[in-house]
C-alpha positions in Angstrom: 172.6 39.3 -5.7 172.7 40.8 -9.4 170.0 38.3 -10.0 168.3 39.3 -7.5 168.7 43.2 -7.6 167.5 42.7 -11.4 164.9 41.1 -10.8 163.8 43.5 -8.0 164.3 45.9 -10.7 161.7 45.0 -13.1 159.4 44.5 -10.1 159.7 47.9 -9.0 158.7 48.7 -12.1 155.1 47.4 -12.2 154.2 48.3 -8.8 154.8 51.7 -9.2 152.6 51.7 -12.2 149.8 49.8 -10.3 147.1 52.9 -10.1 146.1 53.5 -6.7 145.5 57.1 -4.3 149.4 57.7 -4.1 149.6 56.6 -8.1 146.8 59.8 -8.9 148.4 62.3 -5.5 151.8 62.0 -7.3 150.0 63.8 -10.6 147.9 65.7 -9.7 150.2 67.6 -7.4 152.7 67.1 -9.8 150.8 69.3 -12.0 149.9 71.9 -9.6 152.9 72.3 -7.9 155.8 70.7 -10.3 157.8 67.8 -10.9 159.6 68.7 -7.4 156.7 68.0 -5.6 156.3 65.2 -7.1 159.6 63.4 -6.0 158.8 64.7 -2.3 155.6 62.3 -2.6 157.9 60.0 -4.0 160.1 60.0 -0.9 157.3 59.4 0.9 156.2 56.5 -0.7 159.2 54.4 -0.8 160.3 55.5 3.1 156.7 54.0 3.9 157.6 51.1 1.8 161.1 50.8 3.5 159.2 49.8 7.1 156.3 46.8 5.6 160.0 46.0 4.3 162.3 45.9 7.2 159.4 44.2 9.0 158.6 41.7 5.9 162.3 40.5 5.8 162.2 40.0 9.8 159.0 38.4 9.3 160.2 36.2 7.0 163.1 34.5 8.7 161.7 31.8 10.4 161.3 30.1 6.9 163.3 27.3 5.3 163.1 27.8 2.2 161.8 24.8 -0.2 160.1 24.1 3.0 156.4 23.4 2.3 154.3 25.2 5.4 150.3 24.9 4.7 150.5 28.1 7.5 152.6 30.3 5.0 150.5 28.5 1.9 147.3 29.2 3.4 148.0 32.5 4.9 148.6 33.7 1.3 146.1 31.9 -0.6 143.3 33.4 2.0 144.5 37.3 1.5 145.1 36.7 -2.5 142.1 35.1 -2.5 139.7 37.9 -0.8 141.9 40.8 -2.9 141.0 38.9 -6.1 137.0 38.9 -4.9 137.3 42.7 -4.0 138.5 43.7 -6.4 136.1 41.7 -9.1 133.3 42.7 -7.1 133.9 46.1 -7.0 131.4 47.2 -9.2 132.0 51.2 -9.4 135.6 52.6 -8.9 136.1 55.9 -9.3 139.3 58.3 -9.6 140.4 60.4 -7.1 142.6 63.2 -7.3 143.7 64.4 -3.7 144.1 68.1 -3.4 147.2 69.9 -0.9 147.2 73.6 0.2 150.9 73.7 1.1 153.7 74.4 -0.7 155.9 72.2 2.5 158.4 69.6 1.2 157.6 68.0 4.7 154.1 68.7 4.0 154.7 66.6 0.4 156.9 63.6 1.7 154.4 63.4 4.6 151.3 63.2 1.7 153.2 60.2 0.1 154.4 58.5 3.5 150.7 58.3 5.0 148.5 57.6 2.0 151.6 54.8 1.7 151.4 53.2 5.2 147.8 54.0 5.8 146.5 51.7 3.2 146.8 48.2 4.9 147.0 46.7 2.1 150.2 47.4 1.3 152.1 46.0 4.4 150.5 42.5 3.5 151.6 43.0 -0.6 155.1 43.2 1.2 154.9 40.1 3.9 153.3 38.7 0.9 156.0 38.8 -1.4 158.1 38.6 1.3 157.6 34.6 1.8 157.5 34.4 -2.4 160.3 35.4 -2.1 161.7 33.2 0.9 159.5 29.8 0.8 159.8 29.8 -3.7 162.7 31.6 -4.5 164.7 30.2 -1.9 166.0 33.4 -1.0 168.2 34.4 1.5 168.8 37.1 3.9 171.5 38.6 0.8 169.4 38.4 -1.7 166.6 39.3 -0.5 168.2 43.0 0.5 169.6 42.9 -3.1 166.1 42.2 -4.7 163.9 44.4 -2.3 167.0 47.4 -2.4 166.3 46.6 -6.3 162.5 47.4 -5.6 162.8 49.8 -4.4 165.1 52.2 -6.7 163.1 51.3 -9.3 159.9 52.9 -7.8 161.5 55.8 -6.2 162.5 56.3 -10.5 159.6 56.0 -11.9 157.6 57.3 -9.8 160.4 60.7 -10.4 159.3 60.0 -14.3 156.1 59.9 -13.3 156.0 63.3 -12.4 157.8 64.8 -15.2 155.5 63.3 -17.4 152.0 63.9 -15.1 150.2 66.2 -17.6 150.8 64.0 -20.6 149.4 61.1 -19.3 146.7 62.6 -16.8 144.4 62.6 -19.9 144.0 59.1 -20.7 142.5 58.3 -16.8 139.8 56.7 -17.0 137.0 55.6 -14.0 136.8 52.4 -16.8 140.1 52.0 -17.6 140.8 52.1 -13.8 138.1 49.4 -13.7 139.2 47.0 -15.7 142.9 47.1 -14.6 141.9 46.2 -11.1 139.9 43.4 -12.4 142.8 42.1 -14.0 145.2 42.5 -11.1 141.8 39.9 -9.3 142.2 37.6 -11.9 145.9 37.9 -11.3 145.9 37.7 -7.6 143.2 34.6 -7.7 145.5 32.9 -10.1 148.2 33.6 -8.0 146.3 32.0 -5.2 145.7 29.2 -7.3 149.4 28.2 -8.6 150.3 28.7 -4.1 147.8 25.6 -3.8 149.0 23.6 -6.7 152.7 24.2 -5.9 151.4 23.1 -2.5 150.1 20.1 -3.4 153.0 18.6 -5.5 155.2 19.1 -3.2 
């Protein structure tokens, strides 16, 4: 249980640093309106992630740990490969800083929630992670809960820290840097897909 929680805490840090619309919205609004508004955005993100995680955990209950399943492995390989190839094929990456007009806490919460929940890749990511945790790591429901609790705690904490340091982070962000990160992430996704194929063939 504690090991799963610790693994979730470390994984959450990595997830928080994946550059995307939410990341830049967090920085932009923190600079314009203060770190407390950034914290509200982070709260919206974590709430939507909690919803995705709940659906993902419910969806993997039928999976038996350490039992290879061609449909599960095949689906994961297909999604990861397509996502990886899409990132590698993308020639132009544009940094967008979503602007906000209202200072209400609920607006900033909704900003984070909607930016996160309207991106279909986020649900696929959590569903894939839950599948790997169940089928590959052998996690039962209590360990899954510990792992994802660690993820959410770490994501929220890291994003609040990003809000605090928004002024220092923004000057280092560039389209070139984001393009390299996207390509690196694409290679990682394809590598994981290759590992899943190798793992299935060697069961």
